[in-house]
C-alpha positions in Angstrom: -12.8 -27.6 10.9 -13.7 -29.3 14.4 -12.5 -28.2 17.3 -11.7 -31.3 19.5 -10.0 -29.9 22.3 -12.9 -27.4 23.9 -12.9 -29.7 26.6 -9.2 -30.4 27.9 -8.5 -32.2 30.6 -5.6 -31.7 33.6 -3.2 -34.6 34.0 -2.0 -35.3 37.5 -1.8 -38.1 40.3 -5.6 -37.6 41.0 -6.6 -38.0 37.7 -4.2 -40.7 36.3 -6.1 -43.5 37.3 -8.9 -42.3 35.1 -7.5 -41.5 32.2 -5.3 -45.0 32.2 -8.5 -47.0 32.7 -11.0 -45.0 30.5 -12.2 -46.5 27.2 -10.0 -45.9 24.2 -8.9 -42.0 24.0 -6.3 -40.4 21.7 -3.9 -38.7 24.4 -2.6 -35.3 23.2 0.4 -34.2 25.5 0.7 -30.4 24.9 3.6 -28.1 26.2 2.4 -24.6 27.7 3.4 -22.5 24.9 1.1 -24.3 22.7 -1.9 -25.3 24.9 -4.0 -22.5 24.7 -3.8 -22.2 20.9 -4.9 -26.2 21.1 -7.6 -25.6 23.5 -9.2 -22.8 20.9 -8.8 -24.7 17.9 -6.1 -22.8 16.3 -3.7 -25.5 15.1 -5.1 -27.4 12.8 -2.9 -30.3 12.6 -4.1 -31.4 16.0 -7.7 -31.1 14.9 -7.0 -32.6 12.0 -5.0 -35.6 13.6 -7.7 -35.7 16.3 -10.7 -36.4 13.7 -8.3 -39.3 12.1 -8.1 -40.8 15.5 -12.0 -40.5 16.5 -12.9 -41.9 13.0 -10.8 -44.9 14.4 -12.6 -45.1 17.9 -10.7 -43.2 20.0 -11.8 -40.2 21.6 -9.3 -37.1 21.5 -8.6 -36.0 24.6 -6.1 -32.4 25.1 -3.9 -32.8 28.2 -1.5 -30.8 30.0 1.9 -31.9 29.6 3.3 -32.6 33.7 6.8 -34.6 32.7 6.3 -36.5 36.0 3.2 -38.2 34.7 3.6 -38.6 31.3 5.6 -41.8 31.0 2.6 -43.6 33.3 -0.2 -43.1 30.8 2.3 -43.7 28.2 2.7 -47.1 29.4 -1.2 -47.9 28.6 -1.1 -49.9 25.2 -5.1 -49.5 24.8 -5.0 -45.5 24.0 -3.1 -43.4 21.5 -0.3 -41.1 22.4 0.1 -37.9 20.0 3.5 -36.2 21.8 3.1 -32.1 21.1 7.1 -32.4 21.8 10.1 -33.0 20.4 11.2 -35.6 23.6 11.4 -38.6 21.7 10.5 -42.2 23.3 11.3 -45.9 22.4 9.4 -46.3 19.2 5.9 -48.0 19.9 2.9 -48.8 17.5 0.6 -46.4 19.3 2.8 -43.3 20.2 3.2 -40.4 17.6 4.8 -37.3 17.6 3.0 -33.9 15.8 4.8 -30.6 16.5 5.4 -27.7 13.7 8.4 -28.3 11.1 10.9 -25.9 10.0 8.6 -23.8 7.9 5.5 -22.2 9.1 2.1 -24.3 7.7 4.1 -27.4 7.7 4.2 -30.0 10.6 5.7 -33.5 11.5 3.5 -36.3 12.0 5.8 -39.2 12.9 6.2 -42.5 14.6 10.2 -41.9 15.8 10.4 -38.5 16.7 10.6 -35.0 14.9 13.6 -33.3 13.5 17.1 -34.8 14.5 14.9 -37.7 15.6 12.3 -37.9 13.1 11.9 -40.7 10.8 13.1 -38.6 7.7 16.6 -38.5 8.8 17.0 -42.3 8.4 14.7 -42.2 5.1 16.0 -42.8 1.5 16.2 -39.6 -1.0 16.0 -40.5 -4.6 15.7 -37.0 -6.9 14.8 -39.7 -9.7 11.7 -40.5 -8.2 10.4 -36.7 -8.1 8.8 -35.1 -10.9 11.0 -32.1 -11.9 8.3 -30.0 -13.1 6.1 -30.3 -10.0 9.5 -29.8 -7.8 9.8 -26.9 -9.9 6.5 -25.1 -9.1 6.7 -26.2 -5.7 9.9 -24.5 -4.9 8.6 -21.6 -7.3 5.9 -21.5 -4.7 8.1 -21.8 -1.3 10.3 -18.6 -3.0 7.2 -16.6 -3.4 5.7 -16.8 0.0 9.0 -17.5 2.6 11.5 -15.3 0.4 9.1 -12.8 -1.5 7.6 -11.8 2.1 10.3 -12.3 3.9 8.9 -14.8 6.5 10.5 -17.3 8.7 9.9 -18.5 12.1 10.9 -15.1 13.9 10.3 -11.7 12.5 12.8 -10.8 10.0 14.4 -7.1 10.0 13.5 -5.2 7.0 15.0 -6.7 3.4 17.1 -3.5 3.0 18.0 -2.6 6.4 21.1 -3.8 6.8 24.6 -3.2 4.4 26.0 -7.0 3.7 29.1 -8.3 2.0 28.8 -10.4 -0.9 29.9 -14.2 -1.1 29.9 -14.6 2.2 30.2 -17.5 4.8 27.1 -16.9 7.2 27.1 -18.7 10.4 23.5 -19.2 11.9 24.1 -19.6 15.5 21.9 -21.2 18.2 21.3 -21.3 21.8 24.6 -22.7 23.4 23.5 -25.0 25.9 23.1 -28.7 24.4 19.8 -30.5 24.5 19.4 -34.3 25.8 17.2 -35.2 22.3 19.3 -32.5 20.0 23.2 -32.9 20.5 25.6 -31.0 18.6 29.3 -31.8 17.5 31.0 -28.9 17.8 30.2 -26.0 20.0 29.7 -22.7 18.7 32.3 -20.7 20.1 34.4 -23.3 18.6 32.7 -23.6 15.5 32.4 -20.1 14.9 36.6 -19.7 15.5 37.3 -22.4 13.2 34.9 -20.8 10.3 36.6 -17.5 10.5 40.1 -19.4 10.6 39.4 -21.2 7.3 37.1 -18.4 5.7 40.2 -17.6 3.3 39.2 -14.3 1.2 35.3 -14.7 2.2 33.7 -12.7 4.7 31.9 -14.2 7.4 28.8 -13.2 8.6 27.3 -14.5 12.1 23.6 -13.9 13.1 22.7 -14.8 16.5 19.3 -16.6 17.6 16.7 -14.1 18.3 16.6 -16.2 21.6 19.9 -16.0 22.6 20.7 -15.6 26.1 22.7 -12.6 27.0 26.0 -14.0 27.7 25.9 -16.3 24.9 25.2 -12.6 22.9 28.2 -11.3 24.8 30.7 -13.9 23.4 29.1 -14.1 19.9 29.3 -10.3 19.7 33.0 -10.6 20.6 33.7 -11.7 17.1 32.6 -8.8 15.6 35.4 -7.4 13.3 33.9 -5.8 10.2 37.5 -4.3 9.4 38.5 -7.9 9.1 35.5 -9.2 7.3 33.6 -10.7 10.3 29.9 -9.6 10.8 28.0 -10.1 13.7 24.6 -9.0 12.3 20.4 -9.1 13.1 19.5 -8.6 9.0 16.8 -10.8 7.7 17.5 -14.2 6.8 16.5 -13.5 3.4 18.9 -10.4 2.9 21.5 -12.7 4.1 21.6 -15.7 2.1 21.7 -14.6 -1.5 24.8 -13.0 -0.6 26.0 -16.2 0.8 28.3 -19.1 -0.7 27.1 -21.9 2.5 26.1 -21.5 5.8 27.8 -23.3 8.7 25.8 -23.9 11.9 25.1 -26.8 14.2 21.2 -27.9 12.8 19.5 -24.6 12.6 16.2 -24.5 10.9 18.1 -21.7 8.9 19.8 -24.5 7.0 17.0 -25.6 6.0 15.7 -22.1 4.8 18.8 -21.9 2.6 17.7 -24.9 0.6 14.9 -22.4 -0.7 17.8 -20.2 -1.6 19.8 -22.7 -3.1 22.6 -22.3 -0.4 24.5 -25.4 0.7 25.5 -25.8 4.4 27.8 -27.4 6.3 26.2 -29.1 9.8 27.9 -29.8 12.9 25.3 -32.2 14.6 22.7 -34.2 13.5 19.3 -33.0 11.6 16.7 -35.0 9.5 17.4 -32.7 6.5 21.2 -33.6 6.3 20.7 -35.7 2.9 21.9 -32.8 0.9 24.3 -31.4 3.0 27.7 -31.6 4.6 28.0 -32.9 8.2 30.9 -32.9 10.2 31.7 -34.0 13.7 35.5 -32.1 14.3 36.6 -28.3 12.9 39.4 -30.4 11.2 36.7 -31.0 8.8 35.5 -27.9 8.0 37.8 -26.4 5.5 37.2 -29.4 3.3 33.6 -29.6 4.1 33.0 -26.1 2.9 35.0 -26.7 0.0 32.2 -29.7 -1.1 29.4 -27.8 -0.4 30.3 -24.8 -2.6 31.0 -26.9 -5.5 28.0 -28.9 -5.0 24.7 -29.0 -7.3 22.3 -30.6 -5.3 18.4 -31.1 -6.9 17.1 -28.5 -4.3 13.5 -28.7 -6.0 12.9 -32.3 -5.9 14.2 -32.2 -1.9 11.9 -30.0 -0.9 9.2 -31.4 -2.5 10.4 -35.0 -0.9 10.7 -33.8 2.6 7.9 -31.3 2.7 5.2 -33.0 0.3 5.8 -36.3 0.6 7.0 -36.2 4.6 5.4 -33.2 6.1 1.8 -32.3 6.7 0.3 -29.0 5.4 -2.9 -28.6 7.3 -4.0 -25.7 4.9 -4.4 -28.6 2.6 -6.9 -30.4 4.4 -7.6 -33.8 2.2 -4.0 -34.5 1.6 -3.4 -33.8 5.4 -6.1 -36.4 6.7 -4.2 -38.6 4.0 -0.4 -38.6 5.0 -1.9 -39.0 9.0 -3.8 -42.2 8.1 -0.5 -43.3 6.1 1.3 -43.0 9.0 -1.1 -44.5 11.6 -0.9 -47.7 8.6 3.1 -47.4 8.8 2.8 -47.8 13.0 0.4 -51.0 12.9 2.7 -52.8 10.0 5.7 -51.7 12.1 4.4 -53.2 15.3 
């Protein structure tokens, strides 16, 4: 696969005018944590998107992402702009978003945004339109890859490393501070306390986020009370989920991974994978939402097929990925 980004350009005040007035380009705005990998040609989804842009007559250019100059360059309509980050802007026919999805190996390429801001959030899911046999096979492959190999976005503990209770309520924590483009409805201390109060006979298992700040960890660890059925653990999500009846979280990717395990979730924040799940905006709604979730029988296989095969991009399947990227470009033109 061709690396289109071997000669990246630095975006600052001195280069802004030249970039704005250049012949038609496809500018890829890449955050620091992905920049070196993109420059080395290691991000196949960006290479595929660049290939499509080049076919359309736009020269792919990798840019660093200094926030103060991005909006100025985005205003130039003759260029394409591909944001490799989760910061939605006003939709435009020449602005696209290309970011890793909830599962390693799957990417967004979207006209509206990514994660809770993606176009999938407002799309209609129709299980009847999905072939059952294809969906079941796809779901089985996800199980074999992610569950059997104990794979997730972050490295997980060994599957048999921690004793865990059965029939648990699994609270998948995230960082506490809200992000402007990714809000929540209930903060984690209140959500944890409400879950413990509403748990009935079920144990509660709380897993902190791998990037949880020390002060946030102190708050979470204060809930640890094994004698009363509340466990704070760093066990693998793939060890916790098979022993869980329901997941409670704001909008953690764990709730998406729970779909592979066929475990329902209650969300306390917006997400683009909400279609089969319960969403609450107040702790008073939690008990009833957990009851509905536990008693639900959603079409997990069909949903995973729809979300990942029809809405996301898998760069390892190059032809399919290229077709999906081209389709998104066509959709942007039609909606202009």
